[in-house]
C-alpha positions in Angstrom: 6.7 16.8 16.5 3.8 15.3 14.7 2.6 15.3 11.1 0.8 18.6 10.7 -1.5 18.8 7.7 -2.7 21.9 6.0 -6.3 23.2 5.7 -7.8 21.2 2.8 -10.5 18.6 1.9 -10.7 16.3 -1.0 -13.5 15.1 -3.3 -14.6 11.6 -3.6 -15.3 10.6 -7.2 -15.9 11.7 -10.8 -19.6 12.2 -9.8 -18.5 15.4 -8.0 -18.1 18.1 -10.6 -17.6 21.8 -10.9 -19.8 23.3 -13.6 -19.9 26.8 -15.0 -22.8 27.8 -12.8 -23.0 25.3 -9.9 -20.9 23.1 -7.7 -22.5 19.9 -6.6 -21.1 17.5 -3.9 -21.9 13.8 -3.6 -20.7 12.1 -0.4 -18.9 8.9 -1.1 -20.3 5.6 0.0 -18.0 4.2 2.7 -16.1 1.0 2.0 -15.3 -1.6 4.8 -11.6 -0.8 5.2 -12.1 3.0 5.0 -14.9 2.7 7.7 -12.6 0.6 9.9 -9.7 3.0 9.6 -12.0 5.9 10.4 -13.4 4.2 13.5 -9.9 3.0 14.6 -8.3 6.5 14.3 -11.2 8.3 16.0 -11.5 5.7 18.8 -7.8 6.0 19.7 -8.1 9.8 19.8 -11.2 9.7 22.0 -9.4 7.3 24.3 -6.6 9.8 24.6 -9.1 12.5 25.5 -10.9 10.4 28.0 -7.7 9.1 29.7 -5.1 11.9 29.3 -2.5 9.7 31.0 -2.6 7.3 28.0 -1.1 9.9 25.6 2.4 9.8 27.1 2.2 6.0 27.2 1.1 5.9 23.5 3.8 8.4 22.6 6.5 6.4 24.4 5.6 3.0 22.9 3.7 3.6 19.7 5.1 6.8 18.0 7.7 6.5 15.3 10.7 7.8 17.2 14.3 7.3 16.0 15.5 7.5 19.6 13.5 4.4 20.6 15.3 2.2 18.0 18.6 2.6 19.9 17.3 -0.1 22.3 16.4 -2.5 19.5 14.3 -2.7 16.4 10.6 -1.9 17.1 8.9 -2.5 13.8 5.4 -2.1 15.2 5.9 1.6 15.5 5.9 2.0 11.7 2.2 1.0 11.8 1.1 2.1 15.2 2.2 5.7 14.7 -0.3 6.1 11.9 -3.2 5.8 14.5 -1.9 8.5 16.8 -2.7 12.2 16.3 -1.4 15.3 18.1 -4.7 17.3 18.1 -8.3 17.5 16.9 -7.4 19.5 13.7 -4.6 17.0 12.9 -7.1 14.1 13.2 -9.9 16.0 11.4 -7.9 16.8 8.3 -6.5 13.4 7.9 -9.9 11.7 8.3 -11.5 14.2 5.9 -8.9 13.1 3.3 -9.5 9.5 4.0 -13.3 9.9 3.9 -13.3 11.5 0.5 -10.5 9.8 -1.4 -10.2 6.4 0.3 -13.5 4.8 -1.0 -12.6 5.4 -4.6 -9.3 3.5 -4.2 -10.8 0.8 -2.2 -13.5 0.2 -4.7 -10.9 0.3 -7.5 -8.4 -2.2 -5.9 -10.5 -4.1 -3.4 -10.3 -4.0 0.4 -7.2 -6.1 1.0 -5.0 -4.4 -1.5 -6.2 -0.9 -0.4 -5.4 -1.7 3.2 -1.9 -2.9 2.3 -1.4 0.2 0.2 -2.6 2.6 3.0 -0.4 1.0 5.7 2.5 0.7 3.2 2.5 4.4 2.4 2.6 5.2 6.0 5.3 2.7 6.7 7.5 4.2 3.9 6.9 7.7 5.2 7.8 6.7 8.7 10.8 4.7 7.6 12.2 7.6 5.6 11.9 9.9 8.6 13.6 7.3 10.8 16.5 6.8 8.4 17.1 10.5 8.0 16.8 11.0 11.8 19.2 8.2 12.4 21.6 9.9 10.0 21.3 13.2 11.8 19.7 15.0 8.9 16.3 15.7 10.7 15.5 16.1 14.4 14.8 12.8 16.2 11.4 13.5 17.7 8.2 11.5 17.9 6.3 11.2 14.6 2.5 10.9 14.7 -0.4 10.7 12.3 -1.8 9.1 9.2 -0.6 12.0 6.9 1.9 9.8 5.0 -0.9 7.3 4.2 -3.4 9.9 3.4 -1.0 11.8 1.1 -0.1 8.5 -0.5 -3.8 8.1 -1.3 -3.9 11.6 -2.7 -0.9 10.8 -5.0 -2.5 7.6 -6.2 -5.8 9.3 -6.9 -4.0 12.1 -8.8 -2.6 9.5 -11.2 -5.5 7.1 -11.4 -8.4 9.6 -11.4 -6.9 12.9 -12.7 -10.3 14.5 -13.3 -11.2 14.4 -9.6 -11.7 17.8 -8.0 -10.4 18.8 -4.5 -11.2 21.9 -2.4 -8.0 23.7 -1.5 -8.5 25.5 1.8 -12.1 24.2 1.7 -13.2 26.8 -0.9 -11.1 26.6 -4.0 -12.0 23.8 -6.5 -8.9 22.5 -8.3 -7.9 19.3 -10.2 -6.5 16.7 -7.9 -3.2 16.6 -9.8 -2.8 20.3 -9.1 -3.6 19.7 -5.5 -0.9 17.0 -5.3 1.7 19.3 -6.8 0.8 22.1 -4.4 1.3 19.7 -1.5 4.7 18.7 -2.8 5.8 22.3 -3.2 4.6 23.3 0.3 6.5 20.3 1.8 9.6 21.2 0.0 9.2 24.9 1.0 8.7 23.9 4.7 11.8 21.7 4.6 13.8 24.6 3.1 12.5 26.9 5.9 13.2 24.2 8.6 9.6 24.0 9.5 8.3 20.5 10.7 11.1 18.8 8.6 10.5 15.3 10.0 6.8 15.6 9.3 7.3 16.9 5.8 9.8 14.2 5.0 7.2 11.6 6.0 4.6 13.5 3.8 6.9 13.2 0.8 7.8 9.6 1.6 4.1 8.7 1.7 3.4 10.5 -1.6 6.4 8.9 -3.3 5.2 5.4 -2.1 1.7 6.0 -3.4 2.9 7.3 -6.8 5.5 4.6 -7.2 3.0 1.9 -6.4 0.5 3.1 -9.0 3.2 3.7 -11.7 5.1 0.5 -11.1 2.2 -1.8 -10.5 1.2 -2.3 -14.2 4.8 -3.1 -15.0 5.0 -5.7 -12.1 1.7 -7.2 -13.2 3.1 -7.6 -16.8 6.3 -9.2 -15.3 4.2 -11.7 -13.3 2.1 -12.6 -16.3 5.2 -13.2 -18.3 6.7 -15.3 -15.6 3.5 -17.4 -15.4 3.4 -17.8 -19.1 7.0 -18.9 -19.2 6.4 -21.3 -16.3 3.4 -22.7 -18.1 5.3 -23.2 -21.3 8.2 -24.9 -19.4 5.6 -27.3 -17.8 4.1 -28.1 -21.2 7.5 -28.8 -22.7 8.4 -31.0 -19.7 5.1 -32.9 -20.2 5.8 -33.3 -23.9 9.3 -34.7 -23.2 7.9 -37.0 -20.5 5.3 -38.4 -22.9 8.0 -39.1 -25.6 10.1 -40.9 -22.9 7.2 -42.9 -21.7 6.4 -44.0 -25.3 10.0 -45.1 -25.6 10.0 -47.0 -22.4 6.7 -48.8 -23.1 8.1 -49.8 -26.5 11.2 -51.2 -24.7 9.0 -53.2 -22.2 7.0 -54.5 -25.1 10.2 -55.7 -26.9 12.3 -56.9 -24.0 10.1 -57.1 -20.9 9.9 -55.0 -17.7 13.2 -56.4 -16.4 15.1 -54.6 -19.2 14.3 -51.2 -17.6 17.0 -49.5 -15.5 16.1 -48.2 -12.1 16.0 -44.7 -13.5 13.6 -45.7 -16.3 11.3 -47.4 -13.7 11.2 -44.2 -11.7 10.3 -42.2 -14.8 7.4 -44.6 -15.5 6.3 -44.3 -11.9 6.4 -40.5 -12.0 4.4 -40.5 -15.2 1.8 -42.8 -13.7 1.5 -40.6 -10.6 1.1 -37.4 -12.7 -1.6 -39.1 -14.9 -3.5 -40.2 -11.8 -3.3 -36.6 -10.3 -4.5 -35.1 -13.6 -7.6 -37.4 -13.7 -8.4 -36.5 -10.1 -8.4 -32.9 -10.9 -10.8 -33.3 -13.8 
């Protein structure tokens, strides 16, 4: 059972707008990682079509399947399953979402952070499915597709760019936040009706990861800044204490000679000399 998405597409940026008398679309400018992800997903799918015997092999070794973990931990599956798709429509819908929403996030964060975010959302979605499957709460079947990552992007865009417009079922323009809520409700409804439960769990896991990252990132950045400030203050205080101690030791040498210093005091002077040399080398 794969990750089956619904019929939808998503807009790219605030340049796309829905006016009272017209609807204008501007295609996004592809960013490097988005382009690479599109090529990689499409290439794998074409390879499956050209060599049909590869699909069972990919399914056996690269899908996220709780049953495969009984023989040992296979962490690569949490990434590789994101590049496998169960059909043309499955691939198309995921790639449309990546094409329209991905460039805005990559431009906002940079390529490296965006790639980590994309794969991370997929990993969280797959991991949530595997944990629930291992606990017997969902059927242990192969999980395929980039839907967890794509819906993580949707959740992030809904928070960062709330004025974006998406097309629901290709025709209905709605705010992206409304679209995200609709996807959550549909996933919950499908789970309640026992429809594609494993896939829907991965969908919700990816969305939760995307939303959590965006909401918690500013707080984490503030924590890092505070830690850096505290570390810098500590280094300044240690430097001040070292200078005071060096002044005392130099005064002692002036009064009583170098032989009056203890071994510990000599090590302190040596360390101060080394730090001073290092500081001048950096200037």
